[in-house]
N, C-alpha and C positions, 0 to 999 in steps of 0.2 A: 557728153564730156566726162572724162575720167579724171579723178583727182589722185595726187600723191597722198599717202596716208598722213594723217594728223598727228599721230603719235610718234614717240621717239624710240630708238632702239636703246634701252636704258642700261646702265652699268650692271655688270655681274661682278660681284665681289666675293672673296673667300674669307672666311673667318679662321682664326687660329683654333686648334682642337679645344684649348681650355676657355674659349668663349662662353661655353655653356655646360651645364651638367651632363649633357649627352657625351662629352669627350669627343665629339666628331667635328671635323671641319665642316662647316656649313656653307653652301652657296646661297648668296642673297642676291635676288633679282629686285633691283631698286627702282620699282615703279612709282615710289613716292617722288620720283625726279620727273615725272611727266608734266608737261606745261600746265595741266589742270590739276596737278597735284596728287593724282591717283591713277591707278590702272584704267579707271573708267573710260578714259579717252580712247582706248584701244577699240572697244566694242561700240561705245556711243558715237564716236567719230566716224567709224565704219558704216554705222546704220543711218546717221545723219546724211553722209555723203551719198548713200544709196537713195535716200528719199529725194535729195536735191537732184541727182542724176535723173530721177524719174518725175521731175517737175514740180516738186514741192517749193512752195514760196514762203511758207510759214511752218514753224515746228513748235509743237508742245510736248512737254515731258514733265513727269512728276518725280520728285526726288526729295531725300531727307538732306542732300547737300552734294554728295560727290558726282553723281550722275547729272545733277543740274548744273554744276559748273563746267562739266565736260561738254554737255550740250551747248552751253553758253559760248564756250571757246570755240566749239565746231560751228556754230552758227555765225559767229563773227567772222571766221576764217573762210566760211563759204558764202558769206553775203547775205544771208536769210535771217529774218527777225526770229527770235526765239523767246517763248514764255515758258517759264518754270513754275510750277504749282508745288509749293512746300506745305508740309503739315505745321500746325502750331509748334510742334516739338523741335523745329529746326531753329537753332540758335540765331539771334539777330546778327552777329558778326558773319555767320555763314550766308545768310540772306544778303547781307551787304556785298560779301566777295562775289556772289553770283551776279548781282546787280552791276557791280563795277565791271564785271567782264563783259557786259553789254546786254544782258537778258532782261526781260521784264519778269519780276518776281511777284507772284500771287500767293497769299496765305490762305489755305482752306482746309478745314478738318482737323480733327484732334490727332489722327494717325495717318500713316502713308497711304492706306487702302482708301480712305476718303479723298485724299489729295489726288490719288491716281484716277479715281472714278470722275473727279471733276475736271481733270486734264483731258481725259478721253472725250468727255462731253463737249467740252470748249472746242477741241479739234474737229470734232464731228460738225458742230455748229458753224464753224468758220471755213469747213472744207479744207482745213490744214493737215499736216502730217503729225502723227503722234509716235513718239519714240519711248518704247518702255524701257526702264533702267536696268532690268535684268532678264527679262523673258522673251527672247527673239533669237532665232538662229544666226542671223547676222552679227548680233552682239557676240554670241560665243565664238563666232569665226574670227571677229577681231580680237577677242581676248586670248585667242588660241596663239596669236603671234608672240607672246611671250615665250612659249615654248619653242616655237621656230627660232627665235633668236639665241636661246640658250644652246639648242642643238647646233645651230650654225657656228657658235663659238667653239664647239668641239667639247664642251663641259660634259663630263660624264656624271650623271646623278642616277640615284636608284629610288628615290621616293621624291614626292612634291608635298609640301605643307602649304596650306591656304586657308585663310579665313573664309567663312561662309555667311552670307545675309540672305538674299533671295536665291542665290545660287549660280548667278551668271558667270562669275569667275570661275567657279568649280567646273561648270559645264565647258567653258573655253579651254580649261586646262586639259580636261579629258579629251576634247576635240584635238588639242594640239599634240597630246601623246599619240593619239590614234593615227593622226596624219603623218607623224614623223616615226612610225613603225615601233612605237613603245606602248603597246596595248596592256603589257603586263606591269608597267610601273605603277606602283599603288600611290594613292593621294590620300594624305590625312587632312581631313575635313575639320576645321576648328571653329567653335562657336563659344561665346561666353554664356555662362549661366545666366538665365533671364532673357536671352535672345536666341535660344536653341531650337528654332522651328525644324530644322533638319534632323537633329538628334532626337527630338521627341516624336517626329513622325516615324523615323525608323524603328524606335522602340514600340510605337503603337501598331506599326505595320500599315499605317494609312497616313495620308497626307492631312495632317492636323493644322488647325489655325490657333496660334497661341492667343490667350485671352488678353495679354498686354505684353509689352516690352518693359522689363524692369532692369536691364543692363544700362550702364553708361556707355556702352559701345553702341550708340544709336545708329551708326551706319550699318549694323548688323540687323537693324530693327525691321526685317520683313517678318510679319507674323505668320506667314505661309510661304514655303518654297515653291518654285516653279513645278510643275507636275513632271516636266522632263528631268529636273534635278532630283526629285523624289526617286524616280526610276533608274537614274544612273548606276547606283550600287548593284543592280541586278546584271550590269553589263560590264562594269569595270571595278577592280579592287579599290574601294574606298572605306576608310576607317573614320568613323565620327567620334571627336574627342571634345571635352569641354575644358575650359579654364575659368577662373573667376575674374571678376573686374580687377581685384588686387593684382593678380598674375599679369593681366594685360597691361596694367599701368606700370608695374615694376619692369616688364620687358620694353616699354616705351622709353623709360628713363635710361636703362641700360644701353639700348640701341642708340639714344641721342648721344650718351657719353661716348660710345664707340665710334659712331659713323658721322656725328656732327648733323644728324637729319632728325626732324621732328616727325612722329607719326601718330595717328589716332589710336585709341584703345583697341578699336575694330581691327587694326593692323597688328597691335601689339599682341592680340590674341594668337596669332600664328607664329610670332616671335618668341612667345611664352613656351611653346610646346617643347622646345629643346632643353628647358630647365625643368618644367612642371611634369612633362611626359618623357623624361630623358631614357627611361627603360624602352619605350617604344621605338625611339630613334636609334637605340642601340643595336637594333637589328639591321641597321643599314650603314653603308660605308660613306656615302656621299649624299646627304639630304639636300634638297633644294627648298629654300623657303620664299615664297612670293611675298615681297615687302609691298603690300598693295597701297599704302600711303593714306591719303585722306586729308581734307582741308579743315576738318573740326578740331584743330589743335593749335595750341600757342604755349609759349613759355609760362604765361600766367595760368593757363588750364592745367598744364602739367604740375605746377607747384600746388595747385588746389587739389588735384587728385593725389598727389603724393601725401598731403596733409590729411586727406579723408581716409585713405586705403593703406597706407605703409606707415 
């Protein structure tokens, strides 16, 4: 049985040139408007569908939040029970949101790596399917649909700006560019200071594991990127840049005022590039920013972050 995609073809909007310090009109792909609140539904939905098509009756997934709610949404749509294992760092309100979507939520481990190992073991012991939040070719294939949609709209763009956590979104964007005949369009890969596993790995010329995540952008909190993602810059033009937590928060607030949409600092990181790294974007005429979204945000959290950082 084949399923229709679970994700939406999200709006693509254009900013005025004076929206950012770059002075460029920006294309914004609004994946914050996915039913699960983030881009994750593209890939996680694709992988969950694949598992159910191949006989899965139960799904386990580890997540700091966004992949978890995407898997919960997918499980509900596909009629299979889902268990999400979150680390202790996942906020109580995020756990509640995942549970309210219909999944069983377990808390295990101080960091994602420990939650993930527990999810893998539980899936194995119950002969259930395990869905990784960022490291699987079908995830990347699902995430690539965002590029398919932009190309189908006929929008011309000459670079893509995206936030990077474990790297699933970056891998999907590169896959989308490749399959749409755009192998030379560069990708600007953005991380916050304190969650920069890709940046530090590229600097060291080896895939390193961060000792800890110290950024508030916890959705970028993979201490190590996928091996496939670490090797991508050898095959595709990718530029790794950093922004501060304060930069990311400022971008979230600015975006909320302009678009009436709330996004996490993990998403604000990508939006911040047009101001923080304006000179970098000056090389391009039509930048595309993936507004990846995220459920770990509220008016109250934005207020607290503003008081703390700005």
